[in-house]
Steps between C-alpha positions, in 0.01 A plus 500: 500500500561668831471290816234567767510471878562126479813557293629759746437264795689219327795731433501613864503139624781410258711794618436404864614142437813630325577724799454209742732285290765773498469547878537125552810485282662790686419336834654171385817675389517688829493166681779368279721807512466641855726332759254604770208324337505207744485723807229720355273208420577279800191622693281417203652154475445451871132599476455266206661216700258562788198497272601181320675293775394133525226406743636431847815717469507740794821691427597693188863581565634194324279549196587868474871443533491223240305720254734791558808286446351355181430849367853611590645209304298590193599865515871454565585254220871579541720387787757776454254790479391581857407866437293464182445301182747303299566599139287223354212584732520871415488428127205264549313761703562763231355277230197425716441873551538573130268218393216586736531873438481461123215250529302739716567821308495387136120450478446831678725686256323334207163603641613860537640504145174362361294761683730776371475377141122480518478851640729637230298342217175662613643842411748401228314677220368856482155495344298791368248437778755549782464815704877543538704571188823560689810379318809388685828357379686205647797319351411196712155466338604611151488238225784469250438572133587141415234367735243752374571377149439143611162599639405693185574190294169354619303753293468420126487785248364467144587701191432498125756411234510423130719201576786598271870526585486879467190535717508775762315518830154654487454773762188332642578246772193305609440328834214302347548248219135543403542876460811448287314259272217749451749776411713323240473574131516261209850353472587574864555240768493516877826434678588488868769627734508569874477814711863485616612543137300817434427692822840644591660540154196598290229641729701666777797570269750369755717291272802550726354299788440191287764267363377386160679168541297431814169526311530147371333397175389842376286523183685664212256792476541578872878467486521741206284752683721484811821535304362792297440714810284731296228738613215276389221502759375154583163454666400240756134416446309329784204283413168676456365320808792621713444858388135484597582345837756775566237763432263322735753537784585863410853393407655775288789372291797675343560446128625144437426394858304183579245436774570219746254346743559364850265311733526541877603184688609320184854360478664213314770263622827482308860385540585857607232513769146641487430737212232765451357460148436806283267414211481672163128413492253568783294191420805277543551646849141423596518147356814422700333625818193285440717190458677572826170565673376150413756353738468759776211592727668812640507711185228761444245403235600781265859600413633850564666595171737797487693649212848627432710537184808350342698824523412543868608146588827512303591834661418358844729203434783725385476726807407235756208721601314221683612205715451173316479668158731230369224244563268653241442289188336578166230270363380536141181358353530122462366498142754763395782300658395191304483692174844648564641152560353378170645791308841450658503131410420583135821698449 
């Protein structure tokens, strides 16, 4: 959730403290490095001696001279270096400068990086409800095919098979296990694969961008279909609920495309940093928002759900059309993921 005025005030105070620390470190190094430091600060030392002299002392010359001589001894540190610092002193001063500078600037740089990442994520996905449909291309924001494949692996896909060695892949590819079960005939079984194994080679017909060996444990029916490279038209079938939700948001889909749903101000933590979840089911998006809302008093009572599509997101990743597009993550229905795991363990 976005911070309010209190968060901005805290950040401002933190940055001010970091600036003060940096100024102090530079001042300390200036005292150590400059051969004129004693002369420049002698008046200050004299004033301090006047303010803090013992009761009954009427003169300050002796105190001032003693303080000045003590400071000169500390700054010289080398008997054969009348015009400046000795080598050891210079190295010490350099390390002091480096330490304090890094200590002061590192938190500030981290704060700036965090703010930049947060800003990028807010516009990392183009939804159908956005006013601007402008497409740009950036090699710095583009996501590699290998990484896109890793993200697609989170979406299970179900198909029908007769279970024999000679079985071929049915052209219907279901996103819902329940829909696949309702569609099977007598003698057919439901089997599972993942989106990375079917999207590029079978749906988009881009076999050349995918290395078959990188697909991992590919079901025999899917592997045969990829190797055949025939003109068979496979169909991605979203769940009936997802289709209805897409119509409710006026989301027009291309053939074989899937609706995806995003909630404003919803992000998940991961080892790769914060991620914006894209759900295959609208209800899953709302449920996740409600869970987050239970632990936060700053979120609006009702989620703002927007829609996009699988084809739109994959194209955006390939082109790098939005900053932070690499932080998008696909989330399938939890029940479908569990069913896919069961089917995979039964092989």
